[in-house]
C-alpha angles and dihedrals in degrees: 000000000000104000098074137124128213112230136174133233132187093032092307097315092115123050114205130187110198139161115276091219102037130081102298123215116256141151094321094066093047094046092048091052091048091056098054108101095214122153129210115291095011124129123246137186126212120192119205093011097174108191092345104262097140099045090045091053090048092049090049089057100039117044124219099020121160107218130200112186129185124206127169098202112077094210092055093043089054091051091048090056090046091050092049089056092043089058096045095255103109092116093051102043128074116186116198124194107224149116120255090223093059112102089205090061091051091053091050098052117106122233111273135186095225139015132195141173147174098216122202110270110190123086112263091236096063119099111269118222093215134354096252093042088050091052090053099044110024114081119229099154115049124239088261089065091052094049092044088054091050090048091054090063110024114096124233110289090012119130135250118199129187133181111211143165107274091244090063100050093106091050090050094050091046092050092049091050092048089053093053101264116135141170089062125200130196124200117184120215111210120196091212138353112290092011125120117262113257097185134029135192115223123189138173142171126247104253092359116163102184127110123273119264135205106209130207104277130229125246106212103193135039128184094276097044132280114016118250090250091051092046090055088060102034096043107021101034096239117172126246115228101235 
């Protein structure tokens, strides 16, 4: 793909080549990566990785990860592989071209300690701005397909983490529960103090039996720009306690 830009995340720690006209990585990818409770040398799975922004941010925070990433669009999968190499992670990242709704993909996935995704969130019938942007944002498979795919790979007591529009948090929790993930947690992401959350992080554990939790949320913006708590994540790769 020739019409790409090279951008930086985590204060330049992550280099990212991405289409100029597609859905471009932003706060959602960094926040999703911050919420994955991976430890050094564990294995993780990302579904719908796009150009790799989230798994690259996670790998920048947690050393030694083995990453398996799934992407349906060949052009984006190729960029994700290129970005892994660009960041010195080619030997630790495997990018698979596949659809989360395909049972064959689920059978082929290796066992992983953690899984995460930023599933498409618009109805498939709405008008897409571009083909690649449509693939990233317009839902064809339901959330149950995404969580079932995570469940096929995530080990017992491993985590699944999703970032979703706030209006879909109940759907996300229900899909995780249906796939066998319990002990759910919800973390609201507020654009500004006293505003309604537009995004949420939802997480659960494979086979978890504990009660659900609503966690202290994160305010993203203050009067002068990003809030100090958000800057610690977006610039310094701090973790979110989900």
